[in-house]
Structure formats: structure tokens, C-alpha cells
All heavy atoms as a GROMACS GRO file, in nm:
protein
  589
    1MET      N    1   0.088  -0.117  -0.003
    1MET     CA    2   0.002  -0.002   0.002
    1MET      C    3   0.093   0.124   0.000
    1MET      O    4   0.185   0.130   0.082
    1MET     CB    5  -0.090   0.001   0.122
    1MET     CG    6  -0.179   0.118   0.144
    1MET     SD    7  -0.267   0.116   0.286
    1MET     CE    8  -0.431   0.150   0.217
    2LYS      N    9   0.062   0.216  -0.085
    2LYS     CA   10   0.141   0.334  -0.093
    2LYS      C   11   0.068   0.442  -0.021
    2LYS      O   12  -0.057   0.463  -0.031
    2LYS     CB   13   0.156   0.382  -0.246
    2LYS     CG   14   0.241   0.497  -0.249
    2LYS     CD   15   0.270   0.536  -0.404
    2LYS     CE   16   0.361   0.664  -0.396
    2LYS     NZ   17   0.384   0.708  -0.537
    3TYR      N   18   0.135   0.511   0.070
    3TYR     CA   19   0.084   0.623   0.149
    3TYR      C   20   0.121   0.751   0.087
    3TYR      O   21   0.238   0.770   0.042
    3TYR     CB   22   0.139   0.616   0.298
    3TYR     CG   23   0.089   0.490   0.356
    3TYR    CD1   24   0.176   0.386   0.378
    3TYR    CD2   25  -0.038   0.488   0.421
    3TYR    CE1   26   0.125   0.270   0.436
    3TYR    CE2   27  -0.081   0.367   0.478
    3TYR     CZ   28  -0.003   0.266   0.497
    3TYR     OH   29  -0.054   0.147   0.562
    4PRO      N   30   0.029   0.854   0.090
    4PRO     CA   31   0.074   0.986   0.038
    4PRO      C   32   0.178   1.046   0.119
    4PRO      O   33   0.186   1.019   0.240
    4PRO     CB   34  -0.062   1.063   0.039
    4PRO     CG   35  -0.147   0.986   0.136
    4PRO     CD   36  -0.103   0.861   0.144
    5GLU      N   37   0.257   1.137   0.061
    5GLU     CA   38   0.360   1.209   0.129
    5GLU      C   39   0.296   1.329   0.211
    5GLU      O   40   0.210   1.396   0.152
    5GLU     CB   41   0.467   1.259   0.037
    5GLU     CG   42   0.536   1.154  -0.046
    5GLU     CD   43   0.676   1.143  -0.009
    5GLU    OE1   44   0.736   1.230   0.058
    5GLU    OE2   45   0.738   1.038  -0.049
    6LEU      N   46   0.359   1.354   0.327
    6LEU     CA   47   0.313   1.477   0.403
    6LEU      C   48   0.400   1.580   0.352
    6LEU      O   49   0.522   1.582   0.336
    6LEU     CB   50   0.331   1.459   0.549
    6LEU     CG   51   0.248   1.354   0.622
    6LEU    CD1   52   0.291   1.335   0.770
    6LEU    CD2   53   0.098   1.396   0.608
    7ASP      N   54   0.334   1.693   0.317
    7ASP     CA   55   0.394   1.816   0.270
    7ASP      C   56   0.376   1.933   0.358
    7ASP      O   57   0.256   1.989   0.367
    7ASP     CB   58   0.335   1.844   0.127
    7ASP     CG   59   0.397   1.971   0.054
    7ASP    OD1   60   0.466   2.050   0.126
    7ASP    OD2   61   0.361   1.988  -0.055
    8ALA      N   62   0.462   1.958   0.450
    8ALA     CA   63   0.454   2.056   0.556
    8ALA      C   64   0.410   2.187   0.503
    8ALA      O   65   0.324   2.259   0.560
    8ALA     CB   66   0.575   2.064   0.643
    9PRO      N   67   0.479   2.248   0.403
    9PRO     CA   68   0.439   2.381   0.356
    9PRO      C   69   0.294   2.380   0.291
    9PRO      O   70   0.220   2.477   0.318
    9PRO     CB   71   0.532   2.402   0.227
    9PRO     CG   72   0.653   2.323   0.272
    9PRO     CD   73   0.610   2.195   0.330
   10ALA      N   74   0.253   2.282   0.227
   10ALA     CA   75   0.113   2.262   0.183
   10ALA      C   76   0.012   2.258   0.296
   10ALA      O   77  -0.090   2.324   0.290
   10ALA     CB   78   0.097   2.150   0.093
   11PHE      N   79   0.051   2.183   0.403
   11PHE     CA   80  -0.036   2.163   0.520
   11PHE      C   81  -0.056   2.309   0.581
   11PHE      O   82  -0.163   2.354   0.616
   11PHE     CB   83   0.027   2.075   0.619
   11PHE     CG   84  -0.033   2.080   0.753
   11PHE    CD1   85  -0.149   2.005   0.784
   11PHE    CD2   86   0.017   2.154   0.856
   11PHE    CE1   87  -0.216   2.011   0.908
   11PHE    CE2   88  -0.045   2.161   0.994
   11PHE     CZ   89  -0.154   2.081   1.007
   12ALA      N   90   0.064   2.371   0.596
   12ALA     CA   91   0.059   2.512   0.655
   12ALA      C   92  -0.022   2.606   0.572
   12ALA      O   93  -0.111   2.691   0.634
   12ALA     CB   94   0.204   2.563   0.676
   13HIS      N   95  -0.019   2.596   0.450
   13HIS     CA   96  -0.093   2.685   0.354
   13HIS      C   97  -0.249   2.665   0.382
   13HIS      O   98  -0.329   2.750   0.392
   13HIS     CB   99  -0.059   2.666   0.209
   13HIS     CG  100  -0.145   2.736   0.120
   13HIS    ND1  101  -0.138   2.865   0.083
   13HIS    CD2  102  -0.244   2.694   0.038
   13HIS    CE1  103  -0.226   2.905   0.004
   13HIS    NE2  104  -0.296   2.809  -0.035
   14ARG      N  105  -0.289   2.532   0.384
   14ARG     CA  106  -0.429   2.501   0.398
   14ARG      C  107  -0.472   2.551   0.544
   14ARG      O  108  -0.592   2.593   0.555
   14ARG     CB  109  -0.460   2.350   0.376
   14ARG     CG  110  -0.439   2.312   0.232
   14ARG     CD  111  -0.483   2.158   0.211
   14ARG     NE  112  -0.394   2.063   0.261
   14ARG     CZ  113  -0.281   2.026   0.191
   14ARG    NH1  114  -0.252   2.068   0.071
   14ARG    NH2  115  -0.203   1.947   0.252
   15LEU      N  116  -0.392   2.524   0.640
   15LEU     CA  117  -0.433   2.572   0.778
   15LEU      C  118  -0.442   2.723   0.781
   15LEU      O  119  -0.549   2.776   0.836
   15LEU     CB  120  -0.317   2.525   0.877
   15LEU     CG  121  -0.345   2.565   1.023
   15LEU    CD1  122  -0.480   2.488   1.068
   15LEU    CD2  123  -0.239   2.497   1.105
   16ARG      N  124  -0.356   2.792   0.715
   16ARG     CA  125  -0.360   2.947   0.714
   16ARG      C  126  -0.489   2.988   0.641
   16ARG      O  127  -0.560   3.072   0.682
   16ARG     CB  128  -0.240   2.998   0.648
   16ARG     CG  129  -0.110   3.020   0.743
   16ARG     CD  130  -0.006   3.100   0.679
   16ARG     NE  131   0.032   3.063   0.543
   16ARG     CZ  132   0.138   2.972   0.516
   16ARG    NH1  133   0.192   2.906   0.613
   16ARG    NH2  134   0.156   2.947   0.391
   17ALA      N  135  -0.510   2.921   0.522
   17ALA     CA  136  -0.632   2.951   0.454
   17ALA      C  137  -0.759   2.923   0.529
   17ALA      O  138  -0.858   3.006   0.524
   17ALA     CB  139  -0.644   2.870   0.322
   18THR      N  140  -0.758   2.824   0.600
   18THR     CA  141  -0.875   2.798   0.687
   18THR      C  142  -0.905   2.901   0.801
   18THR      O  143  -1.012   2.947   0.818
   18THR     CB  144  -0.857   2.654   0.760
   18THR    OG1  145  -0.857   2.554   0.658
   18THR    CG2  146  -0.977   2.621   0.851
   19ARG      N  147  -0.792   2.932   0.856
   19ARG     CA  148  -0.794   3.040   0.960
   19ARG      C  149  -0.840   3.170   0.903
   19ARG      O  150  -0.945   3.239   0.962
   19ARG     CB  151  -0.665   3.058   1.040
   19ARG     CG  152  -0.670   3.157   1.144
   19ARG     CD  153  -0.531   3.192   1.203
   19ARG     NE  154  -0.445   3.264   1.108
   19ARG     CZ  155  -0.449   3.383   1.081
   19ARG    NH1  156  -0.535   3.471   1.147
   19ARG    NH2  157  -0.366   3.447   1.000
   20LEU      N  158  -0.786   3.216   0.800
   20LEU     CA  159  -0.838   3.342   0.733
   20LEU      C  160  -0.974   3.341   0.678
   20LEU      O  161  -1.048   3.435   0.699
   20LEU     CB  162  -0.722   3.368   0.625
   20LEU     CG  163  -0.583   3.399   0.663
   20LEU    CD1  164  -0.486   3.411   0.540
   20LEU    CD2  165  -0.571   3.527   0.741
   21LYS      N  166  -1.003   3.233   0.616
   21LYS     CA  167  -1.144   3.218   0.566
   21LYS      C  168  -1.249   3.222   0.681
   21LYS      O  169  -1.361   3.277   0.671
   21LYS     CB  170  -1.169   3.088   0.498
   21LYS     CG  171  -1.305   3.060   0.430
   21LYS     CD  172  -1.312   2.935   0.362
   21LYS     CE  173  -1.451   2.916   0.303
   21LYS     NZ  174  -1.453   2.788   0.237
   22SER      N  175  -1.202   3.174   0.798
   22SER     CA  176  -1.301   3.185   0.920
   22SER      C  177  -1.297   3.315   0.994
   22SER      O  178  -1.378   3.340   1.074
   22SER     CB  179  -1.252   3.077   1.022
   22SER     OG  180  -1.259   2.952   0.962
   23GLY      N  181  -1.204   3.398   0.945
   23GLY     CA  182  -1.187   3.537   1.010
   23GLY      C  183  -1.142   3.529   1.142
   23GLY      O  184  -1.162   3.622   1.226
   24LEU      N  185  -1.067   3.432   1.187
   24LEU     CA  186  -1.012   3.410   1.315
   24LEU      C  187  -0.871   3.461   1.324
   24LEU      O  188  -0.793   3.449   1.243
   24LEU     CB  189  -1.012   3.264   1.358
   24LEU     CG  190  -1.138   3.190   1.360
   24LEU    CD1  191  -1.125   3.037   1.369
   24LEU    CD2  192  -1.223   3.238   1.478
   25THR      N  193  -0.846   3.528   1.440
   25THR     CA  194  -0.712   3.560   1.478
   25THR      C  195  -0.640   3.436   1.525
   25THR      O  196  -0.699   3.327   1.547
   25THR     CB  197  -0.702   3.666   1.586
   25THR    OG1  198  -0.755   3.605   1.710
   25THR    CG2  199  -0.775   3.793   1.560
   26VAL      N  200  -0.501   3.437   1.530
   26VAL     CA  201  -0.434   3.312   1.574
   26VAL      C  202  -0.468   3.279   1.715
   26VAL      O  203  -0.496   3.166   1.742
   26VAL     CB  204  -0.275   3.340   1.552
   26VAL    CG1  205  -0.195   3.226   1.612
   26VAL    CG2  206  -0.245   3.347   1.407
   27PRO      N  207  -0.474   3.377   1.810
   27PRO     CA  208  -0.523   3.342   1.939
   27PRO      C  209  -0.665   3.276   1.951
   27PRO      O  210  -0.688   3.192   2.022
   27PRO     CB  211  -0.511   3.477   2.023
   27PRO     CG  212  -0.413   3.552   1.949
   27PRO     CD  213  -0.436   3.522   1.804
   28ASP      N  214  -0.748   3.340   1.875
   28ASP     CA  215  -0.886   3.282   1.864
   28ASP      C  216  -0.892   3.136   1.807
   28ASP      O  217  -0.952   3.050   1.866
   28ASP     CB  218  -0.983   3.375   1.783
   28ASP     CG  219  -1.010   3.497   1.852
   28ASP    OD1  220  -0.989   3.514   1.979
   28ASP    OD2  221  -1.058   3.598   1.781
   29ALA      N  222  -0.813   3.125   1.703
   29ALA     CA  223  -0.807   2.983   1.646
   29ALA      C  224  -0.751   2.888   1.747
   29ALA      O  225  -0.794   2.774   1.760
   29ALA     CB  226  -0.732   2.983   1.522
   30ALA      N  227  -0.636   2.932   1.809
   30ALA     CA  228  -0.575   2.842   1.905
   30ALA      C  229  -0.672   2.808   2.019
   30ALA      O  230  -0.678   2.691   2.062
   30ALA     CB  231  -0.456   2.907   1.965
   31ALA      N  232  -0.754   2.908   2.063
   31ALA     CA  233  -0.844   2.881   2.178
   31ALA      C  234  -0.955   2.783   2.132
   31ALA      O  235  -0.987   2.686   2.206
   31ALA     CB  236  -0.905   3.012   2.221
   32MET      N  237  -1.006   2.794   2.002
   32MET     CA  238  -1.108   2.710   1.957
   32MET      C  239  -1.059   2.570   1.939
   32MET      O  240  -1.137   2.473   1.959
   32MET     CB  241  -1.154   2.755   1.816
   32MET     CG  242  -1.249   2.878   1.820
   32MET     SD  243  -1.302   2.923   1.652
   32MET     CE  244  -1.390   2.776   1.602
   33CYS      N  245  -0.923   2.549   1.918
   33CYS     CA  246  -0.873   2.416   1.905
   33CYS      C  247  -0.814   2.361   2.032
   33CYS      O  248  -0.772   2.246   2.029
   33CYS     CB  249  -0.754   2.429   1.791
   33CYS     SG  250  -0.819   2.472   1.628
   34GLY      N  251  -0.805   2.442   2.139
   34GLY     CA  252  -0.764   2.391   2.265
   34GLY      C  253  -0.610   2.380   2.254
   34GLY      O  254  -0.554   2.286   2.316
   35LEU      N  255  -0.537   2.469   2.181
   35LEU     CA  256  -0.396   2.454   2.159
   35LEU      C  257  -0.333   2.584   2.214
   35LEU      O  258  -0.395   2.699   2.192
   35LEU     CB  259  -0.356   2.437   2.018
   35LEU     CG  260  -0.396   2.301   1.945
   35LEU    CD1  261  -0.366   2.314   1.801
   35LEU    CD2  262  -0.313   2.191   2.003
   36PRO      N  263  -0.205   2.583   2.261
   36PRO     CA  264  -0.135   2.709   2.292
   36PRO      C  265  -0.100   2.778   2.162
   36PRO      O  266  -0.082   2.716   2.062
   36PRO     CB  267  -0.015   2.649   2.362
   36PRO     CG  268  -0.037   2.515   2.399
   36PRO     CD  269  -0.136   2.462   2.296
   37VAL      N  270  -0.107   2.911   2.176
   37VAL     CA  271  -0.080   2.990   2.069
   37VAL      C  272   0.060   2.960   1.993
   37VAL      O  273   0.067   2.944   1.875
   37VAL     CB  274  -0.085   3.150   2.099
   37VAL    CG1  275  -0.033   3.230   1.983
   37VAL    CG2  276  -0.225   3.185   2.130
   38PRO      N  277   0.154   2.930   2.068
   38PRO     CA  278   0.287   2.897   2.004
   38PRO      C  279   0.281   2.765   1.928
   38PRO      O  280   0.355   2.750   1.836
   38PRO     CB  281   0.390   2.890   2.115
   38PRO     CG  282   0.329   2.978   2.229
   38PRO     CD  283   0.183   2.961   2.216
   39THR      N  284   0.209   2.687   1.975
   39THR     CA  285   0.190   2.547   1.898
   39THR      C  286   0.121   2.569   1.767
   39THR      O  287   0.162   2.522   1.667
   39THR     CB  288   0.110   2.450   1.979
   39THR    OG1  289   0.182   2.427   2.104
   39THR    CG2  290   0.092   2.315   1.912
   40LEU      N  291   0.010   2.644   1.766
   40LEU     CA  292  -0.051   2.678   1.645
   40LEU      C  293   0.035   2.757   1.546
   40LEU      O  294   0.038   2.735   1.427
   40LEU     CB  295  -0.188   2.760   1.659
   40LEU     CG  296  -0.269   2.786   1.549
   40LEU    CD1  297  -0.308   2.657   1.464
   40LEU    CD2  298  -0.389   2.863   1.577
   41GLU      N  299   0.112   2.852   1.607
   41GLU     CA  300   0.203   2.933   1.519
   41GLU      C  301   0.318   2.841   1.462
   41GLU      O  302   0.350   2.868   1.342
   41GLU     CB  303   0.266   3.040   1.595
   41GLU     CG  304   0.172   3.152   1.636
   41GLU     CD  305   0.239   3.249   1.730
   41GLU    OE1  306   0.330   3.223   1.816
   41GLU    OE2  307   0.182   3.376   1.726
   42ALA      N  308   0.357   2.738   1.526
   42ALA     CA  309   0.449   2.643   1.479
   42ALA      C  310   0.390   2.579   1.349
   42ALA      O  311   0.468   2.558   1.250
   42ALA     CB  312   0.491   2.539   1.572
   43PHE      N  313   0.267   2.540   1.356
   43PHE     CA  314   0.193   2.477   1.241
   43PHE      C  315   0.190   2.570   1.131
   43PHE      O  316   0.192   2.538   1.011
   43PHE     CB  317   0.063   2.408   1.288
   43PHE     CG  318   0.068   2.310   1.404
   43PHE    CD1  319  -0.033   2.304   1.485
   43PHE    CD2  320   0.175   2.234   1.411
   43PHE    CE1  321  -0.029   2.220   1.596
   43PHE    CE2  322   0.182   2.140   1.515
   43PHE     CZ  323   0.086   2.134   1.608
   44LEU      N  324   0.143   2.694   1.166
   44LEU     CA  325   0.112   2.798   1.057
   44LEU      C  326   0.234   2.855   0.996
   44LEU      O  327   0.239   2.873   0.868
   44LEU     CB  328   0.030   2.912   1.125
   44LEU     CG  329  -0.111   2.883   1.167
   44LEU    CD1  330  -0.161   3.005   1.262
   44LEU    CD2  331  -0.197   2.866   1.048
   45TYR      N  332   0.335   2.874   1.070
   45TYR     CA  333   0.451   2.957   1.011
   45TYR      C  334   0.585   2.891   1.013
   45TYR      O  335   0.664   2.921   0.924
   45TYR     CB  336   0.465   3.090   1.096
   45TYR     CG  337   0.329   3.169   1.099
   45TYR    CD1  338   0.274   3.184   1.227
   45TYR    CD2  339   0.277   3.209   0.990
   45TYR    CE1  340   0.150   3.258   1.231
   45TYR    CE2  341   0.157   3.276   0.984
   45TYR     CZ  342   0.101   3.301   1.116
   45TYR     OH  343  -0.028   3.374   1.121
   46ARG      N  344   0.601   2.788   1.093
   46ARG     CA  345   0.733   2.721   1.095
   46ARG      C  346   0.718   2.580   1.025
   46ARG      O  347   0.813   2.500   1.018
   46ARG     CB  348   0.784   2.699   1.240
   46ARG     CG  349   0.824   2.838   1.299
   46ARG     CD  350   0.906   2.819   1.425
   46ARG     NE  351   0.818   2.774   1.532
   46ARG     CZ  352   0.742   2.848   1.608
   46ARG    NH1  353   0.720   2.973   1.576
   46ARG    NH2  354   0.683   2.793   1.706
   47GLN      N  355   0.603   2.563   0.968
   47GLN     CA  356   0.571   2.441   0.885
   47GLN      C  357   0.610   2.314   0.962
   47GLN      O  358   0.664   2.218   0.911
   47GLN     CB  359   0.643   2.453   0.753
   47GLN     CG  360   0.589   2.574   0.682
   47GLN     CD  361   0.671   2.590   0.556
   47GLN    OE1  362   0.760   2.538   0.520
   47GLN    NE2  363   0.622   2.684   0.470
   48GLN      N  364   0.566   2.309   1.093
   48GLN     CA  365   0.580   2.179   1.175
   48GLN      C  366   0.450   2.109   1.160
   48GLN      O  367   0.352   2.168   1.162
   48GLN     CB  368   0.611   2.238   1.318
   48GLN     CG  369   0.622   2.125   1.417
   48GLN     CD  370   0.643   2.179   1.553
   48GLN    OE1  371   0.706   2.285   1.571
   48GLN    NE2  372   0.594   2.096   1.652
   49MET      N  373   0.468   1.980   1.145
   49MET     CA  374   0.350   1.891   1.132
   49MET      C  375   0.296   1.854   1.278
   49MET      O  376   0.371   1.848   1.370
   49MET     CB  377   0.388   1.766   1.058
   49MET     CG  378   0.422   1.784   0.919
   49MET     SD  379   0.287   1.865   0.810
   49MET     CE  380   0.170   1.734   0.812
   50PRO      N  381   0.168   1.849   1.287
   50PRO     CA  382   0.112   1.818   1.422
   50PRO      C  383   0.120   1.673   1.464
   50PRO      O  384   0.124   1.579   1.370
   50PRO     CB  385  -0.042   1.861   1.403
   50PRO     CG  386  -0.065   1.837   1.259
   50PRO     CD  387   0.067   1.872   1.186
   51SER      N  388   0.112   1.653   1.577
   51SER     CA  389   0.093   1.503   1.632
   51SER      C  390  -0.048   1.475   1.615
   51SER      O  391  -0.126   1.554   1.578
   51SER     CB  392   0.136   1.509   1.781
   51SER     OG  393   0.039   1.582   1.856
   52ALA      N  394  -0.074   1.338   1.626
   52ALA     CA  395  -0.210   1.298   1.605
   52ALA      C  396  -0.309   1.364   1.697
   52ALA      O  397  -0.415   1.420   1.660
   52ALA     CB  398  -0.224   1.144   1.631
   53PRO      N  399  -0.280   1.383   1.847
   53PRO     CA  400  -0.368   1.452   1.916
   53PRO      C  401  -0.390   1.598   1.876
   53PRO      O  402  -0.497   1.657   1.885
   53PRO     CB  403  -0.309   1.444   2.061
   53PRO     CG  404  -0.225   1.323   2.055
   53PRO     CD  405  -0.167   1.323   1.905
   54SER      N  406  -0.275   1.669   1.842
   54SER     CA  407  -0.292   1.803   1.786
   54SER      C  408  -0.384   1.812   1.658
   54SER      O  409  -0.461   1.906   1.642
   54SER     CB  410  -0.156   1.869   1.771
   54SER     OG  411  -0.093   1.885   1.887
   55LEU      N  412  -0.358   1.715   1.572
   55LEU     CA  413  -0.438   1.714   1.450
   55LEU      C  414  -0.584   1.701   1.478
   55LEU      O  415  -0.673   1.770   1.430
   55LEU     CB  416  -0.386   1.598   1.354
   55LEU     CG  417  -0.467   1.585   1.224
   55LEU    CD1  418  -0.455   1.713   1.142
   55LEU    CD2  419  -0.420   1.457   1.150
   56PHE      N  420  -0.618   1.612   1.573
   56PHE     CA  421  -0.760   1.597   1.619
   56PHE      C  422  -0.804   1.724   1.676
   56PHE      O  423  -0.924   1.771   1.629
   56PHE     CB  424  -0.766   1.491   1.725
   56PHE     CG  425  -0.907   1.470   1.775
   56PHE    CD1  426  -0.994   1.404   1.698
   56PHE    CD2  427  -0.935   1.521   1.893
   56PHE    CE1  428  -1.127   1.382   1.749
   56PHE    CE2  429  -1.073   1.507   1.950
   56PHE     CZ  430  -1.166   1.434   1.868
   57LYS      N  431  -0.732   1.802   1.744
   57LYS     CA  432  -0.780   1.929   1.802
   57LYS      C  433  -0.802   2.026   1.693
   57LYS      O  434  -0.898   2.112   1.688
   57LYS     CB  435  -0.685   1.993   1.904
   57LYS     CG  436  -0.684   1.903   2.026
   57LYS     CD  437  -0.585   1.961   2.124
   57LYS     CE  438  -0.587   1.881   2.258
   57LYS     NZ  439  -0.500   1.943   2.351
   58LEU      N  440  -0.716   2.028   1.589
   58LEU     CA  441  -0.729   2.125   1.479
   58LEU      C  442  -0.853   2.101   1.392
   58LEU      O  443  -0.935   2.186   1.364
   58LEU     CB  444  -0.604   2.117   1.380
   58LEU     CG  445  -0.478   2.172   1.433
   58LEU    CD1  446  -0.365   2.139   1.348
   58LEU    CD2  447  -0.480   2.319   1.442
   59VAL      N  448  -0.873   1.972   1.357
   59VAL     CA  449  -0.988   1.931   1.271
   59VAL      C  450  -1.124   1.958   1.339
   59VAL      O  451  -1.224   1.991   1.290
   59VAL     CB  452  -0.978   1.800   1.212
   59VAL    CG1  453  -0.854   1.783   1.118
   59VAL    CG2  454  -0.986   1.683   1.309
   60THR      N  455  -1.127   1.921   1.474
   60THR     CA  456  -1.239   1.938   1.556
   60THR      C  457  -1.272   2.088   1.581
   60THR      O  458  -1.385   2.128   1.559
   60THR     CB  459  -1.226   1.870   1.690
   60THR    OG1  460  -1.204   1.730   1.662
   60THR    CG2  461  -1.350   1.874   1.787
   61GLY      N  462  -1.166   2.168   1.623
   61GLY     CA  463  -1.191   2.298   1.646
   61GLY      C  464  -1.222   2.388   1.524
   61GLY      O  465  -1.301   2.479   1.535
   62LEU      N  466  -1.162   2.361   1.411
   62LEU     CA  467  -1.189   2.432   1.291
   62LEU      C  468  -1.289   2.376   1.202
   62LEU      O  469  -1.334   2.442   1.107
   62LEU     CB  470  -1.042   2.446   1.219
   62LEU     CG  471  -0.942   2.519   1.290
   62LEU    CD1  472  -0.807   2.510   1.214
   62LEU    CD2  473  -0.976   2.664   1.320
   63GLY      N  474  -1.333   2.258   1.220
   63GLY     CA  475  -1.438   2.195   1.144
   63GLY      C  476  -1.390   2.167   1.007
   63GLY      O  477  -1.475   2.173   0.911
   64VAL      N  478  -1.275   2.104   0.992
   64VAL     CA  479  -1.221   2.070   0.858
   64VAL      C  480  -1.191   1.928   0.863
   64VAL      O  481  -1.177   1.856   0.962
   64VAL     CB  482  -1.100   2.151   0.824
   64VAL    CG1  483  -1.130   2.299   0.803
   64VAL    CG2  484  -0.989   2.137   0.915
   65SER      N  485  -1.174   1.871   0.738
   65SER     CA  486  -1.147   1.733   0.722
   65SER      C  487  -0.986   1.710   0.744
   65SER      O  488  -0.912   1.785   0.692
   65SER     CB  489  -1.184   1.683   0.582
   65SER     OG  490  -1.119   1.572   0.535
   66ALA      N  491  -0.964   1.600   0.814
   66ALA     CA  492  -0.819   1.566   0.825
   66ALA      C  493  -0.757   1.534   0.699
   66ALA      O  494  -0.642   1.576   0.672
   66ALA     CB  495  -0.798   1.447   0.924
   67ASP      N  496  -0.821   1.461   0.613
   67ASP     CA  497  -0.755   1.426   0.488
   67ASP      C  498  -0.736   1.548   0.403
   67ASP      O  499  -0.627   1.562   0.336
   67ASP     CB  500  -0.857   1.338   0.399
   67ASP     CG  501  -0.871   1.197   0.449
   67ASP    OD1  502  -0.759   1.148   0.508
   67ASP    OD2  503  -0.966   1.123   0.414
   68TRP      N  504  -0.829   1.647   0.403
   68TRP     CA  505  -0.800   1.774   0.331
   68TRP      C  506  -0.690   1.848   0.393
   68TRP      O  507  -0.603   1.896   0.329
   68TRP     CB  508  -0.928   1.856   0.334
   68TRP     CG  509  -0.911   1.986   0.261
   68TRP    CD1  510  -0.913   2.003   0.120
   68TRP    CD2  511  -0.875   2.107   0.322
   68TRP    NE1  512  -0.870   2.134   0.090
   68TRP    CE2  513  -0.861   2.199   0.205
   68TRP    CE3  514  -0.865   2.154   0.438
   68TRP    CZ2  515  -0.826   2.338   0.238
   68TRP    CZ3  516  -0.828   2.288   0.467
   68TRP    CH2  517  -0.810   2.369   0.363
   69LEU      N  518  -0.689   1.865   0.526
   69LEU     CA  519  -0.593   1.950   0.592
   69LEU      C  520  -0.443   1.886   0.572
   69LEU      O  521  -0.352   1.954   0.540
   69LEU     CB  522  -0.607   1.957   0.742
   69LEU     CG  523  -0.540   2.062   0.823
   69LEU    CD1  524  -0.563   2.194   0.761
   69LEU    CD2  525  -0.595   2.055   0.965
   70LEU      N  526  -0.439   1.748   0.579
   70LEU     CA  527  -0.305   1.691   0.564
   70LEU      C  528  -0.265   1.672   0.415
   70LEU      O  529  -0.146   1.695   0.388
   70LEU     CB  530  -0.305   1.545   0.635
   70LEU     CG  531  -0.306   1.542   0.779
   70LEU    CD1  532  -0.327   1.400   0.830
   70LEU    CD2  533  -0.182   1.597   0.836
   71PHE      N  534  -0.359   1.626   0.330
   71PHE     CA  535  -0.326   1.593   0.197
   71PHE      C  536  -0.384   1.683   0.083
   71PHE      O  537  -0.353   1.658  -0.028
   71PHE     CB  538  -0.349   1.442   0.182
   71PHE     CG  539  -0.286   1.352   0.274
   71PHE    CD1  540  -0.376   1.292   0.361
   71PHE    CD2  541  -0.155   1.340   0.289
   71PHE    CE1  542  -0.325   1.204   0.460
   71PHE    CE2  543  -0.100   1.256   0.386
   71PHE     CZ  544  -0.183   1.191   0.476
   72GLY      N  545  -0.484   1.765   0.119
   72GLY     CA  546  -0.553   1.836   0.013
   72GLY      C  547  -0.664   1.755  -0.048
   72GLY      O  548  -0.712   1.790  -0.163
   73ASP      N  549  -0.689   1.633   0.006
   73ASP     CA  550  -0.785   1.536  -0.052
   73ASP      C  551  -0.938   1.580  -0.023
   73ASP      O  552  -0.959   1.600   0.100
   73ASP     CB  553  -0.758   1.401  -0.022
   73ASP     CG  554  -0.631   1.350  -0.085
   73ASP    OD1  555  -0.584   1.410  -0.180
   73ASP    OD2  556  -0.575   1.247  -0.030
   74GLY      N  557  -1.033   1.572  -0.113
   74GLY     CA  558  -1.167   1.592  -0.077
   74GLY      C  559  -1.208   1.729  -0.050
   74GLY      O  560  -1.144   1.828  -0.077
   75ASP      N  561  -1.321   1.731   0.026
   75ASP     CA  562  -1.379   1.859   0.059
   75ASP      C  563  -1.310   1.911   0.187
   75ASP      O  564  -1.278   1.827   0.274
   75ASP     CB  565  -1.524   1.839   0.096
   75ASP     CG  566  -1.606   1.957   0.114
   75ASP    OD1  567  -1.547   2.068   0.136
   75ASP    OD2  568  -1.734   1.950   0.103
   76SER      N  569  -1.307   2.039   0.220
   76SER     CA  570  -1.230   2.087   0.331
   76SER      C  571  -1.323   2.070   0.455
   76SER      O  572  -1.263   2.072   0.563
   76SER     CB  573  -1.203   2.237   0.312
   76SER     OG  574  -1.318   2.310   0.308
   77ARG      N  575  -1.448   2.068   0.440
   77ARG     CA  576  -1.540   2.057   0.556
   77ARG      C  577  -1.528   1.921   0.627
   77ARG      O  578  -1.533   1.814   0.558
   77ARG     CB  579  -1.689   2.092   0.519
   77ARG     CG  580  -1.700   2.233   0.476
   77ARG     CD  581  -1.838   2.252   0.417
   77ARG     NE  582  -1.823   2.202   0.275
   77ARG     CZ  583  -1.928   2.182   0.202
   77ARG    NH1  584  -2.039   2.199   0.246
   77ARG    NH2  585  -1.906   2.131   0.089
   78GLY      N  586  -1.523   1.920   0.760
   78GLY     CA  587  -1.506   1.798   0.834
   78GLY      C  588  -1.634   1.724   0.853
   78GLY      O  589  -1.743   1.750   0.837
   0.00000   0.00000   0.00000
């Protein structure tokens, strides 16, 4: 089975687009996701990939699909 490659810059771009489309500040988005602001900033700007628990918090808090956020597959809505 072939697994898709994780592309940190593309992930960061989709995460930034989601935040901007929602009209959220970074602190507001972090609060919605239950993440510290520096952690969200690492995903947004330093192109760090989230752990599984952080990914769960992102998709739940922002209401987006994990497949879309990670790989750009499918619809962005969770």
C-alpha cells in the first residue's frame, strides 16, 4: 500500500487559508482548537507537522477534514 507524502508547506498553507477564511485571529483559532498559541504558530508559520492529538484538535476546532488538511484530498469541511 502506498501512502501519500506529507507536505508541511502545503499543510501550513491549508491551515492558514482555513483560519483566514474563518476570520479568526491566531489566538482565537488556538483557543477554539484547545492549543497553545505558540503550538498553532508552529503549524502555521514554521511548517511543523502536528502530532495525532494536535491534528484531532485542529480538525475538531476548525471543522475541517483531516484528509483535506493533511493531503488536500476531498472537501475541506469536516
